[in-house]
N, C-alpha and C positions, 0 to 999 in steps of 0.2 A: 504494500500500500504506500502510495506517495503522499507526502504531507501536502496539504492545500497551500497554494500560493495565496497569501493573504493580502488583500488590498488595504491601503492606508485608511485608517479610521474605522475599520471593522473590529469590534470587540470580540475576542475569541477566548475560549476556555478549553482545558483538556477534557476529553470525554473518555471515560473508562467504563465499559459496559460490564455488568455483573457476569454475563456468560464468558466474555473474553478474559476477565480478570482471573477466573478459576480454571480457564482452559490451558494456561501456560503458553499460549501463542506469543511469539515475539512481536507481532504487529498489533500492539494494543493502543497506541497513542495516536490520536489525530485531533484536529482542531476544527471547530464549527462556530458559526455565529452564536452569540449568547441567546438569541431568540430560539434557535433550534435546541440549544442546551436545555432551556427551560421546558421545552416540549418533551424532550426525552426524560427529564427529571420527573415531570408529572406522570409520565407513563411507567415510571419505576425502572427504567433501563439504566440509570446512572448510579454508580456506587458513590454515595454522598459522604463517605468517610473522609474527613478533612486531612487525616494523616496520609492517606493514600494519595489524595489530590496534591498535597504538598510535595510528596516525593516525586510524583509525576512532573510537576512544574520544575522542581530542582533538576531532575534528570534531563528535561528538555533543555534547560539553560546550559547544563554541562555538556551534554552529548551532541545536541543539535545546533544550538546557537553559539556555544562556546563563549558565552558572555551573558550579560544581564537579560532577564526575561521580565520586563517591567510589569506586563499584564498579569504575570503569575506571582508576583511578590506578596500580594495580600494572602493568597492561598498558602504559599511557602511559610509565611509568618505564623501560621496556625500550628506548626509542628516544630518542636524544639530541635531535633536532630537536623531536619532539613534547613532550618534557619541558620544553624551553626555552619553546616556544610556550604550553604549559599554564601555566607560571609567569608568563609575560608577560601573556597575554590573559585567563586565567581567574582565577588566584590573585592576580594583581597583586603578586606577591612570591615569596619563596623556595619551591621545591618540593624538599624534602629527599630525598624518595623517588626523584626522578629525577636527583639530582646525580652518582651513580656513572656513569650512562650519558652525561650531559652532559660529564663530565670526560674522556671518551675522544676527544672531537672538538675540534680547535683552534678552529673558528669558533664553535660553540655555547658553548664554555667562555669565550671572550672576550666574546661577547654577554651571557652570563649574568652575568659579572663587571661589565660596564659598565651593563647595563640593569636587572638584578635586584638584585644585591648592592650595587651602587654602590661597589665596592671589590674587594679581592683575592678570588680564588677559588683557594685553595691546591690543592684537589683537581684542578683543571684545568690547573695550570701546566705540568705535563709535556707535555700535549698542545699547549698554546699554544706551548711552547718548540720544537716541531717545525716551526713555520712562521715564516718571516722576517717577513712583514707583521704577523701577529697578535702576534708577540713585540715588535715595535717599538711597535705601538699599545697593547699592554698596559703596556709601560714608560712610554709617553708619557701615556696617558689614565687608567690605573689606578694604577700605582705612583708616577707622577710622578718617576721616577728609574730607576736601573739595574735591568735584569732579567738577571742573570748567567746564569740557566738557559737563556735564549733567545739568548745571544750567538753560540753556534756556528751556529745557523740564520741569524741576521742576517748573519753574516760571509760567507754564501754568496750574498748578494744585494747588488748594487752600490748601488741606491737606498736600501735599508734601512740599509746600512752608513753611507752618508753622512748620512742623517737621524739615525741613532742617535748618531753622533759629534757632530753639530752641535746637536741638540735635547736629547739626554739626557746625554751625557758632557761636552758643552761643551769638547771637546778630542779628542785622538787616540783612535782605535779601532784599535789595532794588529792585532787579530784580523781586521779587515775590509780591511786595507791591500792584501793580495794581490789580492783581487777588484776593488778600486777601481782598482788600477794596471793592470788589463786594459783600461781604457777611458780614452781621452784626455781628454775633457771632464770626466769625473768626477775624474780625477787633478788637473786644473786646479782644480776646485771645492774639492777636499780641501786642496790646497796653499794656495789663496787664502783660503778661508773657515774652515778648521779649523786648519791648521798656521801660517798667517800667514807662510809662508815656503817653503823648499825641501821638495819631496817626491821624494826620490831614486828611490824605487821606481817612480814614474810618469813619470820623465823620458824614458825610452826611447820610450814611446808618444806622449808629448807632442811629442817632437822630429820626429815623422813628419808633422806638420801645421803649416803656416805660421802660420795664425791662432792656434792654441793656443800655439805657441812664442812668438809675440809677446806674447800675453796673459799667459803664464806669466812671461816676463821682466819685463813692465811692472807686473803686478798682484801677483805673488807674490814674485819675487826682488828686484824694485825695482832691477834691474841686468841686465847681459848674461847671456844663456843660450847659451853657446858651442855646446852640443850641438845646438841648434835653429837656429843661424845659417845652415847650409847650406840648409835647407828654406825659411827666411825669404827667403834671397837669390834664390829662384826666383819670387818674387812682388813686383812693383813696388810695389804699395800697402803691403804689410807691411814691405818693405825701407825705404820712406820713413818709415813710422811708427816702425819700430825705430830708425832713425837719429835721429829727432827726440825721441822720448819715452824711449828707453832709452840709446842711445849719447850723446845730447845733442850730436851732431855727425856727422862722416863715418861711413858704414858702407860701407867699401870693397868688401866682398864682394857687396853688393847694387847697386852703381853700374851694372854692365853691364845688368841688367834694368831698372833705373830709366831708363836712357838711351834705352830703346826706346819710352818713353811720354812724349809732350810734356807732358801734365798733371802727371805726377809729377816729370818733369825740372825743370819750372818751379818747382813747389812745393819740391822738394829744394834748388834753388839759393837761392830767396828765404827760405824758412823754416828750413832746416837749415844749409846752408853759409854763408848770409849773404854769398854771393859767387857768381861765375859757376860754372856747371857745364859745363865745356868738352865733356865726353863726351856731353852731351845736347843740345848746341846745334844739331846737324844736324836733329833731329826738331822742336825748338822753332821753328827757322827756317821749317819748312813747316806750322806750325800757327797757330791763331788767337791763341796766346799770345805770338807774336813781338813785337808792339808793346809789350805790357806788360813783357816781358823786356828789350827794348832800352831802354825808358824807365826801368825800375828801375835798370839798371846803366849807363845813359848810354852805350850802344854802338850799333853798327849791325852786324847780322849779314850 
């Protein structure tokens, strides 16, 4: 089907019939005088979905005209995505007529601010504020600072809360601490990277994991983590590390589990105790560490 050659002054609109819309045919788009369009509309032959109409008009501007389609701009302006794409691909700049529709959607509002306005899109901030990811990106990439309107949404998401605290606030994000404290590793990150110290709200969940408890003590507290010592004591490796890097000496609670492993028993004796580890000598004696242990302490097991 060839597109009609339109005479100057004739108002035309895209016509999309219901039958053709669902048929999948490639030749769906053509133009008719508005009078004929109204006739078809009354007969029920025209799909009146404004979103579909908007996409058709944008597609005509992009693929056929490769430029502005002034007659279709009102239709395009009814749809957020089409309005954004029209601004980006056709106008290469602001599309004021479509901003109201764009502002109703978080994604298109953010994209419009970043790629079209290259700055704040105040009309779309309410929509952006409903989404944690877009709120963070808007604060980070557009505002280059705090976005208070979006903090409620950000606070519902662990990753966004951490990023917002570290990259935007450069410090505590109290509103997001509850969600952060629901995840062990995130609690460790928040304590270590943001608070540079204790994160009381996250200690309960941290204390349920031996690795996290050791890292929390070593990297955040720079000292003992009493609440996590029980779980640490169930792991020979972390018990040994906890003794060396945190306690700077004996870790009595972990010695039983350490004594079951010849590798850690030898390391614990030589690097931590700087002396014999009697509780672990039975397993050391039956291992390849025996000669090194005997030589180091000048003994015979």
